[in-house]
C-alpha positions in Angstrom: -71.1 70.1 93.7 -67.8 69.2 92.2 -66.8 65.2 91.8 -63.6 63.9 91.7 -62.8 60.3 90.6 -59.7 57.7 89.9 -60.5 54.5 88.3 -58.4 51.4 87.7 -56.3 51.5 90.6 -54.5 49.2 92.9 -54.4 49.0 95.8 -57.1 51.9 96.3 -56.8 51.9 100.2 -53.3 53.7 99.7 -54.9 56.4 97.6 -56.0 60.0 99.1 -57.9 62.6 97.4 -58.0 66.6 98.5 -59.6 69.5 97.6 -57.6 72.7 97.5 -58.4 76.4 97.0 -55.1 77.9 96.4 -53.0 76.6 99.6 -55.9 76.0 101.2 -57.3 72.3 102.1 -60.9 72.1 101.7 -61.5 68.5 102.1 -59.6 65.2 102.0 -61.0 61.4 101.8 -59.2 58.0 101.1 -60.2 54.8 99.1 -61.8 52.0 100.2 -59.7 48.4 100.2 -61.4 46.0 97.6 -62.3 48.6 95.1 -60.8 49.5 92.0 -61.6 53.3 92.0 -61.7 56.1 94.5 -64.6 58.7 94.5 -65.0 62.3 96.3 -67.7 65.0 96.0 -67.2 68.2 97.7 -70.2 70.3 98.3 -70.4 74.0 98.7 -72.6 77.3 98.7 -70.6 79.6 96.0 -70.5 83.4 96.7 -69.8 86.2 94.4 -66.1 86.4 95.3 -65.9 82.8 93.9 -66.4 83.9 90.6 -63.1 83.6 88.4 -61.5 81.1 90.9 -60.0 77.8 90.9 -60.5 74.4 92.9 -58.0 71.8 92.8 -58.5 68.1 93.1 -55.2 66.4 94.0 -54.9 62.4 94.1 -51.8 61.0 95.6 -50.7 57.1 95.8 -48.8 56.3 98.9 -46.5 53.3 98.3 -43.6 53.6 100.6 -41.2 51.1 98.5 -41.6 53.1 95.4 -40.5 56.9 96.8 -38.8 57.6 93.7 -41.9 57.2 91.4 -44.2 60.5 91.0 -47.3 59.1 92.4 -49.5 62.5 92.5 -51.9 63.9 89.8 -54.2 66.8 89.9 -57.3 68.2 87.9 -57.9 72.0 88.0 -61.5 73.5 87.7 -62.1 77.0 87.2 -65.3 78.7 88.5 -67.3 80.9 86.6 -70.4 81.6 89.2 -73.9 83.1 87.9 -76.0 85.0 90.0 -78.9 87.6 90.1 -78.2 91.1 90.5 -77.4 92.8 93.7 -78.8 96.3 93.5 -77.4 99.4 96.1 -78.6 103.1 95.7 -76.9 105.8 97.4 -78.3 107.6 99.0 -81.4 105.9 100.0 -83.2 108.9 100.6 -82.4 112.5 99.9 -83.7 116.2 100.9 -82.7 118.8 98.5 -84.2 122.2 98.1 -85.7 123.1 94.7 -83.4 124.3 92.1 -80.5 122.5 93.5 -78.2 119.7 91.6 -78.9 116.1 92.2 -77.3 113.0 91.3 -78.6 109.4 92.4 -76.3 106.6 91.9 -77.2 103.0 91.7 -74.3 100.3 92.3 -75.2 96.8 90.6 -73.2 93.3 91.0 -74.3 90.1 89.1 -73.3 87.8 86.6 -73.7 87.8 83.6 -73.6 91.5 83.6 -76.9 93.1 84.5 -78.8 95.7 82.6 -79.8 98.9 84.8 -83.0 100.9 84.4 -84.5 104.0 86.4 -87.7 104.7 86.5 -90.1 107.4 88.5 -93.6 106.9 90.2 -95.7 109.8 90.3 -98.0 110.4 93.1 -100.9 109.5 91.2 -99.2 106.1 90.6 -98.0 106.8 86.9 -94.7 105.1 86.3 -92.4 106.7 83.9 -88.7 105.8 82.6 -86.0 108.3 83.7 -82.8 106.3 82.3 -80.5 103.4 82.1 -77.2 104.5 83.5 -76.0 103.9 87.0 -76.2 107.5 87.7 -79.6 109.7 87.3 -78.5 113.3 87.2 -80.7 116.3 87.7 -79.1 119.5 87.1 -81.8 121.7 88.6 -84.4 119.7 90.7 -88.0 121.1 90.9 -91.1 120.2 93.2 -92.8 118.0 90.3 -89.7 115.6 90.7 -90.0 114.8 94.2 -91.1 111.1 94.5 -89.9 107.6 94.4 -87.2 106.6 92.0 -86.4 102.9 91.3 -83.2 101.4 90.0 -83.9 97.8 88.4 -80.9 95.6 87.4 -81.7 92.4 85.1 -79.7 89.4 83.9 -80.5 85.9 83.1 -80.4 84.6 86.5 -82.8 87.4 88.0 -83.5 90.9 88.5 -83.5 93.2 91.8 -84.5 96.9 92.3 -84.0 99.3 95.0 -85.7 102.3 95.9 -84.6 106.0 96.6 -87.0 108.6 98.1 -86.4 111.9 96.8 -88.1 115.1 98.9 -87.8 118.4 97.3 -88.5 121.4 99.9 -89.4 124.7 98.5 -91.1 128.0 100.0 -95.0 128.6 99.2 -95.6 129.0 95.3 -98.5 129.3 93.0 -100.9 130.6 95.9 -104.1 131.5 94.7 -107.7 132.8 96.4 -111.0 132.1 94.5 -114.0 133.1 95.3 -117.3 131.1 93.9 -119.8 132.1 92.4 -117.9 135.3 92.3 -116.8 138.5 94.1 -120.3 140.2 93.8 -122.9 138.2 95.2 -126.6 138.6 96.5 -127.8 138.4 100.2 -128.7 134.6 100.8 -126.1 133.3 98.3 -123.9 130.5 99.5 -120.3 131.5 98.8 -117.2 129.6 98.9 -113.6 130.9 99.3 -110.9 128.4 98.5 -107.1 129.2 99.1 -104.6 126.8 97.3 -100.8 126.9 97.6 -97.9 124.8 96.5 -94.6 124.3 99.0 -92.8 121.7 100.5 -93.2 121.0 103.5 -96.8 121.4 103.0 -97.4 125.2 103.8 -100.1 126.3 106.8 -102.9 128.2 105.1 -104.7 130.9 106.8 -107.7 132.9 106.0 -108.5 136.2 107.0 -111.3 138.9 106.9 -110.3 142.4 107.2 -107.1 141.1 109.3 -109.2 138.7 111.6 -108.6 135.1 111.3 -111.5 133.0 110.1 -109.9 129.6 109.4 -106.5 127.8 109.4 -105.1 124.3 108.1 -102.8 122.1 109.7 -99.7 120.9 107.5 -101.6 118.2 106.2 -103.5 119.6 103.4 -102.4 122.5 101.0 -106.5 123.4 100.7 -108.5 125.3 102.5 -111.9 126.1 101.8 -114.3 128.7 103.7 -118.2 128.6 103.0 -120.7 131.1 103.8 -123.7 129.0 103.7 -126.0 132.7 103.3 -124.1 135.6 102.7 -124.8 138.7 104.7 -124.2 142.4 103.9 -121.6 142.5 106.9 -119.8 139.4 104.6 -118.4 142.2 102.3 -115.0 142.6 103.3 -111.6 142.2 102.0 -110.3 138.5 102.5 -106.6 137.4 102.6 -105.1 134.2 101.9 -101.5 133.4 103.6 -99.5 130.4 102.9 -96.6 129.9 105.0 -93.8 127.5 106.0 -90.2 127.3 107.2 -88.8 128.6 103.9 -91.2 131.5 103.2 -94.7 133.1 102.8 -97.0 133.9 100.2 -100.3 136.2 100.7 -102.8 136.8 98.2 -106.1 138.9 98.7 -109.6 139.2 97.1 -112.8 141.1 98.0 -116.2 139.9 98.3 -119.1 142.6 97.9 -122.7 141.3 99.0 -125.8 143.4 98.0 -128.5 143.6 100.9 -132.0 142.2 100.6 -134.3 145.1 101.2 -136.1 143.4 104.3 -135.9 145.1 107.3 -137.3 144.4 110.9 -138.3 146.7 113.6 -138.9 145.7 117.2 -140.2 147.9 119.9 -139.5 148.7 122.5 -136.2 147.6 122.4 -136.1 147.4 126.4 -139.1 147.3 128.5 -139.5 148.0 132.1 -142.5 146.3 133.8 -144.0 145.6 137.1 -144.9 142.2 138.2 -148.5 141.3 137.3 -149.0 144.1 134.6 -149.6 143.5 131.0 -147.0 144.3 127.9 -147.4 144.4 124.3 -144.0 144.2 122.0 -144.4 145.1 118.1 -142.4 143.7 115.3 -143.0 145.5 112.0 -141.0 143.9 108.9 -140.9 146.0 105.6 -139.1 145.7 102.2 -140.8 142.4 100.9 -142.8 142.2 98.1 -145.1 139.5 99.3 -146.4 138.8 102.8 -143.2 138.2 105.0 -143.3 135.3 107.5 -143.0 136.6 111.0 -142.0 134.5 114.1 -141.7 135.5 117.6 -139.5 133.2 120.1 -137.9 133.4 123.6 -134.4 133.7 123.3 -131.6 132.0 125.6 -134.1 129.5 126.8 -135.6 126.7 124.6 -136.4 128.9 121.5 -139.8 127.6 121.7 -141.9 129.5 119.1 -144.6 132.0 120.8 -146.4 133.5 117.5 -145.9 132.8 113.9 -148.1 134.4 110.9 -147.9 135.9 107.6 -149.3 139.4 107.8 -150.1 141.4 104.5 -149.2 144.7 106.7 -146.0 143.1 107.9 -147.1 143.9 111.8 -147.3 141.3 114.4 -147.7 142.4 117.9 -146.9 140.0 121.0 -149.2 140.3 123.8 -147.9 139.4 127.3 -150.3 139.4 130.3 -149.9 139.0 134.0 -146.3 139.3 134.0 -144.1 137.5 136.3 -140.5 136.9 136.8 -139.9 133.9 134.5 -141.2 136.6 131.6 -138.4 138.5 131.9 -135.5 138.1 129.1 -135.0 138.3 125.5 -137.9 138.1 122.6 -136.7 137.5 119.3 -138.8 138.8 116.1 -137.5 136.9 112.9 -138.7 138.1 109.5 -138.3 135.9 106.3 -138.6 137.0 102.8 -137.4 135.3 99.6 -135.0 132.9 102.0 -133.6 135.9 103.5 -134.3 136.5 107.3 -134.0 139.6 109.4 -134.2 139.4 113.3 -135.1 142.3 115.8 -134.8 141.8 119.6 -136.2 143.1 122.8 -135.5 142.6 126.3 -138.2 142.7 129.2 -137.2 143.6 132.7 -140.0 142.8 135.5 -139.7 144.6 138.5 -141.4 144.1 141.8 -141.9 147.1 144.2 -145.3 147.0 145.2 -145.2 149.2 148.4 -143.3 152.0 150.5 -140.6 151.3 152.8 -141.5 150.2 156.3 -139.6 152.6 158.6 -139.5 151.5 162.5 -140.0 154.1 164.8 -137.0 153.9 167.4 -138.8 155.7 169.9 -137.5 158.8 172.1 -133.4 158.8 171.0 -130.9 161.0 173.2 -129.2 163.4 171.4 -125.3 162.8 170.9 -126.0 158.9 171.2 -125.6 156.4 168.4 -129.3 154.7 167.6 -130.3 151.9 165.5 -132.8 152.5 162.6 -134.4 149.9 160.4 -136.0 150.2 157.0 -137.5 147.1 155.5 -138.6 146.8 151.7 -140.9 143.7 150.9 -141.3 141.7 147.8 -138.7 143.2 145.8 -137.3 142.0 142.4 -134.4 142.2 141.7 -132.6 142.7 144.8 -129.4 143.6 143.3 -131.1 146.4 141.6 -132.5 147.8 144.9 -130.6 150.5 146.1 -131.7 152.2 149.8 -130.6 155.7 150.6 -130.8 157.0 154.1 -131.2 160.8 154.2 -131.5 163.8 156.6 -133.3 166.5 154.8 -131.1 166.7 151.7 -128.1 165.4 153.2 -127.4 161.5 152.3 -126.1 159.7 155.3 -125.7 156.1 153.7 -126.4 154.5 150.6 -126.6 150.7 150.6 -126.9 147.8 147.5 -127.8 144.2 147.7 -126.9 140.9 146.3 -128.8 139.3 143.3 -131.7 136.8 144.1 -133.7 134.9 141.5 -136.7 135.3 143.5 -139.2 137.7 145.4 -136.9 139.1 148.3 -137.3 141.2 151.5 -134.6 143.8 151.8 -133.6 145.5 155.1 -130.9 148.2 156.0 -129.8 149.4 159.4 -128.4 152.7 160.0 -126.6 153.4 163.2 -126.2 157.5 163.3 -125.1 159.3 166.2 -128.3 161.8 166.9 -127.8 165.2 166.0 -129.9 168.1 166.6 -130.5 168.7 163.1 -131.9 165.4 162.2 -135.4 166.3 163.0 -136.6 164.1 160.4 -134.9 161.1 158.7 -136.2 159.4 155.4 -135.6 155.9 153.7 -135.7 156.1 150.0 -135.9 152.8 148.2 -135.0 153.1 144.4 -135.0 150.2 142.2 -132.8 150.6 139.1 -133.0 149.4 135.6 -129.9 147.4 134.3 -128.4 151.0 132.5 -128.5 152.4 135.7 -131.7 154.7 135.6 -134.2 154.7 138.5 -137.4 152.7 137.5 -139.3 153.3 140.9 -138.7 155.0 143.8 -140.5 155.2 147.0 -139.7 156.9 150.4 -140.8 156.9 154.0 -140.0 159.5 156.6 -140.4 159.6 160.2 -139.7 162.5 162.8 -137.4 161.7 165.6 -138.1 162.3 169.3 -134.9 163.8 170.3 -134.5 164.0 173.7 -131.5 165.8 175.6 -130.8 166.6 179.3 -131.0 170.1 180.4 -129.1 173.0 178.9 -128.7 176.5 178.1 -130.0 176.9 181.9 -130.2 180.8 183.0 -130.8 182.5 186.3 -131.8 186.2 185.9 -132.6 188.8 188.3 -134.7 192.1 187.2 -134.3 194.7 187.4 -130.7 193.8 188.4 -128.4 191.8 191.2 -128.5 195.1 193.2 -132.0 196.6 193.9 -133.2 199.3 196.5 -135.1 197.8 199.4 -138.8 198.0 198.4 -138.2 197.8 194.8 -139.9 194.7 193.1 -137.8 191.7 192.1 -138.3 189.2 189.3 -136.1 186.0 189.3 -136.2 184.2 186.4 -135.4 180.3 185.8 -135.3 178.8 182.2 -133.9 175.7 180.8 -134.0 173.9 177.5 -134.4 170.2 177.7 -136.6 167.0 176.4 -138.5 165.9 178.0 -139.4 169.0 179.4 -137.2 169.9 182.7 -138.1 170.4 186.2 -137.1 173.7 187.6 -136.3 174.4 191.2 -135.4 178.0 192.7 -133.3 177.7 196.0 -132.3 180.4 198.4 -129.3 179.6 200.1 -129.9 175.9 199.7 -133.8 176.3 200.9 -136.5 175.6 198.1 -138.6 178.5 197.1 -140.5 177.4 194.4 -140.6 174.3 191.8 -142.3 173.8 188.4 -143.6 170.8 186.9 -142.5 169.2 183.9 -144.5 171.5 181.2 -143.3 175.1 181.2 -139.7 175.7 180.3 -139.4 178.9 182.6 -139.9 179.9 186.5 -140.7 183.1 187.9 -140.2 184.0 191.5 -141.4 187.5 192.4 -140.4 189.7 195.5 -143.1 192.5 195.3 -141.0 194.8 198.0 -137.7 193.6 198.4 -135.8 193.5 202.1 -132.4 193.4 202.8 -133.0 190.0 204.2 -133.8 188.9 200.7 -130.1 189.6 199.9 -129.1 185.7 199.4 -127.2 183.2 197.1 -130.0 181.9 194.4 -129.8 178.6 192.6 -131.7 177.3 189.8 -131.6 173.8 189.2 -133.3 172.0 185.7 -133.5 168.3 185.8 -135.0 165.6 183.7 -134.5 162.0 183.2 -131.4 162.4 181.1 -129.3 164.7 183.7 -129.1 167.8 185.4 -127.7 171.6 185.1 -127.2 174.3 188.0 -127.1 177.8 187.6 -126.5 180.2 190.6 -126.8 184.0 191.1 -126.7 186.6 193.9 -129.4 189.0 195.1 -128.1 192.3 196.8 -130.8 194.5 198.7 -129.5 198.1 199.4 -131.2 200.1 202.0 -130.4 203.9 204.0 -130.0 203.6 207.7 -133.2 202.9 209.5 -134.5 201.5 213.1 -131.6 203.4 214.5 -131.1 202.8 218.4 -128.7 204.7 220.9 -127.5 202.7 224.1 -125.4 204.8 226.8 -123.9 202.4 229.3 -124.0 202.3 232.1 -126.4 205.3 232.0 -127.0 208.5 230.7 -126.6 210.0 233.7 -122.8 209.2 235.6 -120.6 210.4 238.0 -117.0 212.2 237.4 -114.4 209.5 236.3 -116.8 206.8 234.8 -116.4 205.6 231.6 -119.5 205.9 229.0 -120.2 203.8 226.4 -122.5 205.0 223.3 -123.6 201.8 221.4 -125.4 202.7 217.9 -127.4 200.2 216.1 -129.0 200.8 213.1 -130.2 198.7 209.6 -128.6 199.6 206.4 -126.9 198.3 203.4 -124.3 199.0 202.3 -123.0 199.4 205.6 -123.6 203.1 207.4 -120.8 205.3 208.8 -121.2 206.6 212.5 -120.3 210.0 213.6 -120.8 210.8 217.4 -121.1 214.8 217.5 -121.5 217.0 220.8 -123.7 219.6 219.9 -122.5 222.3 222.4 -118.5 222.5 221.0 -119.1 220.7 217.5 -116.5 218.0 218.7 -117.1 214.7 216.4 -115.9 211.3 216.7 -116.2 208.4 214.0 -116.4 204.7 214.9 -116.1 201.7 212.5 -118.4 199.5 214.7 -120.8 202.1 216.1 -119.4 201.9 219.5 -118.0 205.1 221.4 -116.2 204.9 224.6 -115.7 208.3 226.8 -113.1 207.7 229.5 -113.0 209.8 232.7 -115.9 212.0 232.1 -116.2 214.9 233.7 -118.9 217.7 234.1 -117.6 219.5 230.8 -118.8 216.1 228.9 -122.5 216.8 230.0 -124.7 218.1 227.3 -126.4 217.0 224.0 -125.1 214.4 221.9 -125.9 213.6 217.9 -125.5 210.3 216.6 -125.5 210.6 212.5 -125.8 207.2 210.6 -124.9 207.8 206.8 -124.4 205.7 203.7 -124.8 206.8 200.2 -128.4 206.0 200.1 -129.2 207.8 203.3 -128.8 209.1 207.0 -130.8 208.8 210.3 -129.9 210.9 213.2 -130.3 210.5 216.9 -129.9 212.9 219.8 -129.3 212.0 223.6 -128.0 213.7 226.5 -125.3 212.9 228.9 -125.4 214.2 232.6 -122.1 213.8 234.7 -122.3 214.3 238.3 -119.7 214.6 241.0 -118.0 211.2 242.0 -120.2 209.3 244.7 -119.6 205.6 243.6 -117.2 203.4 245.5 -116.4 201.4 242.5 -112.9 201.5 241.3 -112.9 203.3 238.0 -110.8 200.8 236.2 -113.3 198.1 237.0 -116.1 200.2 235.3 -114.0 200.8 232.3 -113.9 196.9 232.1 -117.3 196.1 232.8 -119.1 199.0 230.6 -117.8 198.1 227.4 -118.4 194.1 227.6 -121.7 195.0 228.6 -122.0 197.2 225.7 -120.8 194.3 223.4 -123.3 192.2 225.2 -126.0 194.2 224.7 -125.2 194.4 220.8 -124.9 190.5 220.5 -128.3 190.3 222.1 -130.0 192.8 219.8 -128.2 191.1 216.8 -129.8 187.8 217.8 -132.9 189.1 218.2 -132.8 190.7 214.8 -131.7 187.4 213.1 -134.8 185.6 214.8 -137.0 188.3 213.6 -135.4 187.5 209.8 -135.5 183.9 210.1 -139.5 184.1 211.1 -140.1 186.7 208.7 -138.7 184.4 205.8 -141.1 181.7 206.6 -143.9 183.9 206.2 -142.7 185.3 202.9 -141.9 189.1 204.0 -140.0 191.0 206.5 -140.9 192.8 209.4 -138.7 194.9 211.8 -139.0 194.2 215.6 -141.4 197.2 217.1 -139.8 197.2 220.7 -136.4 198.4 221.3 -133.6 195.9 222.2 -133.4 195.2 225.8 -130.6 197.0 227.8 -127.6 195.1 229.1 
């Protein structure tokens, strides 16, 4: 506060006091009437730039009548501003690579002039002085010089500090890997591997064993510690410590050698396959211990409960498992301990259930060529996923089927749908229970003969001695067929049943003790069963020389001149016979295809003996007769007799043929054949 006062003044009400800084009016006031003095106070808050400036208090007396008199006076006051130091450090933080130059500048203002002091605060809290200049210069900064630097300014009015944080970045250095208690240790000792490294930012540290990562740090710690609480021989290896940040990496290595304890554990058998309900003994033997080792049997993969524990002088401890069930399968562990060293051996027990042979259902009769269904069942199986069912026909595998896992006893079934083949006389269902390694633990098999049925086949009809025989020969007709169930055989002649068999024999025999011409026919053999039928046919031809030859002379053997004479010759033979009419007196011969000869307008010269010769390749038959021609005495017109006589001959031939067929039909019903004993009637 500045005070300006004018005393012994009159009139005071015409006096004004004005505060000025240069040309700037800061404040103005006037005196009060009746007073002999005028006083003015100027209050302000000085700032640093006010130091060294001047403030003027100007008094002016305003009298209108005395203009020529200088009535203004002033007083000057110089400001000397005292204030505490104001400190500014540039930059306020800095990041620099190790080895680079660095300059820190501290700007200070204050009155009176402050003194400057630099200090460095180490990480452990220790503070050390670094200089008393406005600038702190580093020609080559190191990682140890990273930290907080304080610039403090002090004068009579006070003190002030400013801080700059210096961060020095550097690639990893001073990386080390130490092994405690040493690189060579005994099995069971605790081993600690420690990896240290410097670097900014804090490097990432990775510990590896034979190239395999064991442990790693984040970027918050420059130390990695890895412990082996109980070293094992397999821990003997080459260890590497790698330290890295964005500026580089550093790798160091060391080796650890672990000397093994002589303790050994042997478990037998390593894998056991036992049937449900049976007993099993697992044996554990410990060796290499100078005193009786502690041996413990436990279950693996469960609650780890102790099954048996003891100290045996001979190091032998058997484990007896009785009445095995499904819950007993799994892993068993034997641990032997000696001198704080333990060894473990394991055995795996597999419990199987396969108590009985497969049950193969009998499908009953099956039809050849059609699809059938066969069912095979295996009961109380464990484990179903290790069961394999094989369907076999002889040594040929038809199908293989596996099943899904089940945690309990299971009945498994397999269905085969084969097409029935003739060579599948016996089918087998073979069930195999496999161990985990794929070997067959147990195999059981059941076979069943198939009742294969089929319709008649390979049906044959044979004629012995052949299909062409001589009359009187014995002929055997044989009908055979193959079919299941056995076929019924029926032999027919021209559609008429001759003989039938029941379902037992596979052949039918029909014998003609003396074949006759009328036995020539079309024979059929039909074989049938419930699945179908088959029909085979054959023909039999009976050959015979001419026999029962008859000669019919129409109208009579004694005729008149001019008449026509018809000679009708009838015979029985096969093949058909050739008929020759010969006049014996002069040797004249005539031939006929149908056995009928017509003599037209006979004369006396036509009288005489005639011979009919009937011949085929098997023989012949001769008939001799006479014709007597007399003088004409008949009143019948010759032409009419020419017409009537051949017609009558033909009618007589037809009547004889009908009579012959009637005899043949009746003789067939008797089972043999007989020619008529009397000559056919004349026409």
